N, C-alpha and C positions, 0 to 999 in steps of 0.2 A: 814772842814779841810782847813787850809789856805795854799795857794800855795806860800810859801816863799822859795827861793833858799836855799839849804842846803850846808854846808861845804863839803859834800861828792861829790858835783857836780863839780869835778875837771876834767882836761883834762885826767888824768890817769884813772879815773873811766870810762869816756866816751869811752876810747880805749878798755876797757875790757867789756863794757856793751853788753848785748844781743840785737843787733840792728835788726830791721825789714826792709827788703828791699822793697821799693816802686818803682813806675815808675820814680820818680824824685830823687832817691837815698835812703840812709838809714835813718830810723826814730828811735827815742829812746822812749821807754815807760816810763812813770812816774806813779807810783801807790802808793796809801796810803790806809790803811785799818782801818775801824772803827769796832772793834769786840765787839759784845754784848754778854756777858756771864752771865747766870743766877747764882746768888750767891747761893751756897750750904747752905740753911737755911730752917728750918721747918716752918717759918712764914714769912710774907711779910715785906717790908721795913718800912712801917709806920702804920701797923696794926697787930693784933694778928691772922688774918685769916691764915688758913693752906695753905701750898704750896705742891703740889703733882700732879703727872701725872695720868690721868685716872679717875678723879672724874666726876660726872655728871654735866651738865650745871649749872652754877651759884650756885654750892654747897660750894664753898670756897670764899665767898664774905662777907666782913664786911660792916657796914654802911659807914665807911671811904672810902673803895674801890668803893662803889656805889655812892659816891659823895653826900651823904645826907647833908643838911644844918646844920651848927653848929658842925660838926664832926672835931676834931682836930687830926692831925697826931702825932704819937709818934715814934721817931726814934728807930729802932731795933739795939741795940748795937753790937750784934753778927755780923750783916752785915758790920758794920764799921770795926770790927776786921778782917773780911775776906778780905775786900778791902785793909786794911793796909798790911796784910800778902801777898796778891797778889802783891802789889807795891814793897815790899821788895824782893819777888821772881823775879821780873822784874828789879832788881837793880835800882830802881827808887827813886826819892826824895819823902819822906813822908811829907806832909804839915801839920804842927801842927795846923794851922788855915785853915778851909775851910767853905763853906757856900752853902746852898741850894737855888736854884732859881726856879721860875715858868716859864715854857715854854708853852705859850698859843697857843692852836689850838683846833679845834672843829670837832671831829669825834664821831659817835655814840658809839664807844667802849671806849671813854674817858669821863666818866660821869662827872668828875670834871670840864672839860673844859680846863684843863691844866695838864701838866706833871711836877712832881717835879724832878729837875735835878740839875746839878752843871755846870754852864757855866764859871763864872768869877773866882771862887776860888775852884778848884777841890781838892779832898782829896789826890791825888797822882800826882806828877809832872813828870819831864823828867826821862826816863830810857833807857835801851837798851836790845836787845835780839840778841844772836848769832844764825844764822840759818845754816843748813847743806845742801849743794847742791849736785846734782848727780855726779858732777865731783870730789867730795872729798873735795872741797873748802868750806870755811865758810865765812859768811858775817855778819856784824853788822847792824841791823836795829834799828834806834832810835825810842823811844816812846815819844810822845808829852805829854800825860796825861792819867790818869785813873780817871773816876768820877763815882759816884753812881747815879742811877736814878731808877724810878719806871716804870714798863712795863705797856702797855695799855692792854685792853681786846682784844677780837677777834670777828670780824664781819664774819658771815657765810652766804654766798650767794646762796648755792646750795641745801638748804632744801625746798625752796618754790620759785616758778617762779615769784611771785609778792612781796615778802617780804624778808627783811634781818633780820636774827636772831643775837643776841648779847650774847656772853658768857663772863662774867667778871671774870672768875676764875683766869686768869693771871693778871688782873688789880691790880696794886700795888706790883707785884712781884719784888724783888730786882734784878737789873742788874748792872753789871760793864761794862762801855763802855771804851775800850782800844783803843786809837787813836794813830796810828803810824805817824811818819814823812813821807814825800813823798820820801823815800829812796829806794823803791823797783823798780826794772828795768825789770822784766819779770814775766810771769805767773808762771813759776817754783818757782821763789823767793817768790811770793805772797802765793802760796800753802805751801811752806816750812815754811814761817813765821806763817801762820794760824795754821799749824800742831804743830809748836813749842810752840806757845802760849797755845794751847789746852793741850799739854803735861805738861807744867809747872803748869797750873791751876789744872789739875787732880792730879799731884804729891802733890801740896799744899793742896788739899782737899777743895779748895775754890769754885770750880764748877765741875759738873760731865762731862761737855763738850759733853753732848748727843745731837748731832745735829738733830737726827731723831725726838726727842721730842721738838725741838725748843729751847733747853737750851743754844745753842751757834750758832750764825750766824754772818755774816759780811756784812757791806756795803763797796763796793769796788770803790774807786775813781780812774778813769783812764783818762789819757791824753797822748798825743804824742807831740813830738817836734823834730826838727832837732838837731843834736848833737851840743851842745854848746849854743843853743838858750835858751831864757827864757821859763818858763813853759807855756804850752798851756792851753786852756780851758778844764776843767775836766767835766766828767759825772759820776754820782754816780749810781752804780748798787746795787739795794736794796735787802737786806735779802737773801744773798747767804748762804746756809747751807750744802754744799757738796764740798769736795776738787775737785772732778771731774768737777762739775758745775762751780766752781771758775775758773779753768783752761780754760774751754771752753768759759765762759763769757768774760774773759779778752782777749783771742785771737780773738774772734769775734769783740769785741768793738774796739780793737786796729786797726784792718783792716778796720772797718767801718769808723773810724775817719780819717785814712790815705787816704782812697778813697775820702772822702768829701774834704779834704784839697788839695789833688792833682788835683781835678777837679775844684779848684778855690773857693770852698765854705768855710764856717766857721762853727765852732762847737758851738752849743747852750748848755749852761750850764743847765743841767736837771737831773732829777732822772729817771732811767730806770729799767726795770725788765728783768730778764733772763728767756726766754722760753726754758726749757730743752728738750721739744719735737722737736721744730724747730731749736734748738741750735742757738738762736739769742737773742739779746737784743731788747727791744722795749720801746718807750717813755711812761712814766707814768705821769709826771708833770714837770713843770719848777722847778728848784732847788731853794729852799727857802734859804734866808740868816738869820743870827741871829736876825736882826731887825724885820724880818717878824713875829717872834714868840713873840715879845714884852716881852723879859725876864725882870724880876725884882726879887729882893730878896723875898723869901717866908716869909710872915709876921707871919706865925704860927710856924716857926722853928728858934730857936736861932742858931747863928754861932757855928760850931763844933770846940771845942778846945781839942787837944790831948796832954796828958802828955808825955814828951820825955822818961821817965822811962818806961812807958807802951809800947811805940813803941819798945824800946830796949828789953823788955821781949818777945815780939812777935818775934823779930828778932832771939833771942836765941832759940826759939822753932821751927824754920823752919826745915823741914825735908831735907834730902839729895835731891838736885835738879838734873835734868837730866844731865847737863854738868859736875857737880861734880861726879855724879854716873858713867858717861862714863869714866872719867879719872881714877877713882878708879878701875873699871873693867879692864881697860887696864894695870894698875900697878899691881893689886893684882892677876889677872888671866892670864896676858900676852896676852890678846886679841888684835887683830888689831883694828884700829879706826873704820873700817867698821862694824865688828862684834859687837863691843861695841855700836855703834850708832843704829844698828838694835835692839839690846836688850833693850836699854833705851827708845825707842820710846813709849812704854807702861810700866807703873810701874809694872803691874802684870807680864809682860813678863820678866823683869829684876829679879823680885822676884822669879819667876819660875826657871829661869836659875841658880840663886845662890843656890837654894835648891837642884837642880839636880846636881850641880857641886861639892858638898861636897865630898872631898876625891878622886875625879876622875880627869882624864885628862881634864883640863878646856877647851882647844881648841876643843877636840873631842866632849865634851858635847855641846859646842856652835854650832858646825856643825849640830848636831842632832836637837837642838832646833830651829835654824834659818832656816834650810833647810827642813828636813823631817816633823817635828812637825808643823811648821808654814804653810807649804804647804798644809798639810791635814786639818788644822783648816780653812784655807781660802777656800779650796775646799768645805768643809761641812758647811761654813757660821757660824763658831763658834769663840768665843773669847777665849783667852788662859785661862781665869778664868773658862770656861766651858769645858776644855779639859777632855776627858774620861781617859787620862793617867796622873796620878799624877807624880810629879817630881821624886819620889823614883823609878819609873819604868824606866825612862830615865837613872837615875843613875845606876840602876841594869843592864840595857842593855849595857851601856858603860863598866861596870865592866867585863861583859862576854867577850867583845872584848879585853879589856886590858889583861885579864888572858888567852887569846887564847882558850877559851871554844868554841867561835864561831868566824867566820870571819866577816868582815864588810859587805860582800855580804849576808851571812846568817842572819846577824842582821836586814837587811831590811825585810826579811821574818818574823822574830820574831816580828818586829814592826807592820807588817800587821796583824798578828794574834792578837797582843795586841789591835790594833785599831778596829778590826772587832769583838768586843764583848768579847774578852778574857783579857781585861784590869784588871779584878778582880783578876787574878792570876799573879804571878811575872814572869819576863822574864825567869828566871832560870827554873821555872816550865813549861813554854811553850816549852823551848828547850828540856826538858826531855820528855814531853808529845808527841812531834812530832819527836823525834829522830834527832834533828838538831845539835848535838855536832860536833865540828870540828874534822876531822881526823888528829891526831898528830902522829899516829903510823908510823914511818919512813919506816918500813917494808912494810906496805900496800901501802904507797905512792910510794916506790921504785918499787914495782911490777907493779903498774899502769904505771909508767914511762917506765919500760922495755918493757911492752906490746906495748905501743904506738910507741916507737922507733923501735921495731922489725917490726911493721906493716907498718912503713913509713921510710924505709932506705934512700930513695932519699931526703926526707925533712931533715933527720938527717944530711946527707952529706952537705946540703946547709948551715947549721948553721956555718960551719967553715969559710965561706966567707961572710955570712950574719948573724951576731950574733943576729940581731933584730928578726930573724925568730924564736927565742926561744919562743916568745910570742904565736905563734900558738900551740906549745907543752904545754905551761902552760894552755891554754884554753882547750885543749883536756884532760889533766889530771884532771882539775877541773870538766869537763863534766862527765868523767868516774867515779868520786867520788861523783857525785851529788852536786858539789859545796862545799863539806865539808872539802876538803883537806886544810891544812894550807898553804897559798900561799908562805910564806917565805921558808917553808920546800920544797915545790915543786920546787921553783927556785933554791935552793941550790943543790938538787939532780939532777935536769936537767943539771945544769952547769957542775957538776962532770961527769955525764954520756956522755955529748956531748963534753967534753974537752974544755970548755970555762973558 
């Protein structure tokens, strides 16, 4: 990634940047990400070999992937379509003319001795992504390019003390490398950008974004500078595949570089790895430049020429993307920006919400999905697609609240019953089974109120001068009725009895 000053590097941005305080004053972080996302495809970029997680060693390898002499690559057209779709989703320029190049280096897990990539003429040019920050603000991060390339295999060092094993199942797998401009100014922004790119790709269906399987990872370029100064020397943190690790790696690396510079040293441009156990980065090798790889056009692949009408057809087929979905949820359901942002983070989450909200109080449904449901899913390590509660049950629970069959407090008890193995029956059936119907009989509530007032005359007298003391009486009535009394009716009767 080239360290070229961006138009965003203005005095106004520097004033609002998240600066890091050092011994000699504030420092500014400059970060760029190179995200490698595996293309959602059933076969590899230049061969018909299968792509899939969990296969035995070297079971998904063609003669092309293994680098046998005389084997010619054949471009996977579907992978090209997925790259174009991704570029459109990133509001980027689609290049009708692109070309594949050979990137030459020699590792045991790269049997061809080169990687087919795109350096000079990528399939996708400049674009931009809007990221959401914790303070409610948004920021635009510019994208420099997206190109297609093939993955290498995997070297395995822990199966034998004296030998390295090589698994070529990933060799030739199609990757999209998405390179940002150096517009990111904090670890928080970097994580927000990584999350947003992942969300967009999953919405588009162009990558599953599964970081645990290695299907999405990032190289993080980090440098520091004094505010207003030119860019410093960057270090690349290789193969980060966790939001938490990215945050930790950037924070450590920034401090490491600041300490070196403040002690009078200089930063060496290099590739580093993040040790998640020691929570530190360590040197791997000096950073290579493009000329080190001796790039040249791949002689076995013709330049890629795309028809504009085909690109336009793909554009028309794009699904609703996260930012558009958020705006629609805010408009259609009257949700706050915060609630809508939480819901669109995962496509399955937004789909679940919309199914649960049909015909119900949209804000109340959003509260149950974003608070109770998501909290329990997180606690149990589940994704929303694996939720034991279908959307219809959240819908039914909210309906019981809306129709005053149960109170919001009782609803939490019903939710617990649903979660603890009773999700097979409806919320209404759970209420009936456990006798949880709200008490709406004003006569029964009035009797409970009279009994508590009679037993606490001193507190009743205090209410005249301390109206807020009515809250104590509300709590006592709810306790006396097992939490089943209608809160609105309790308040109304208490106010009448206490003369408020």
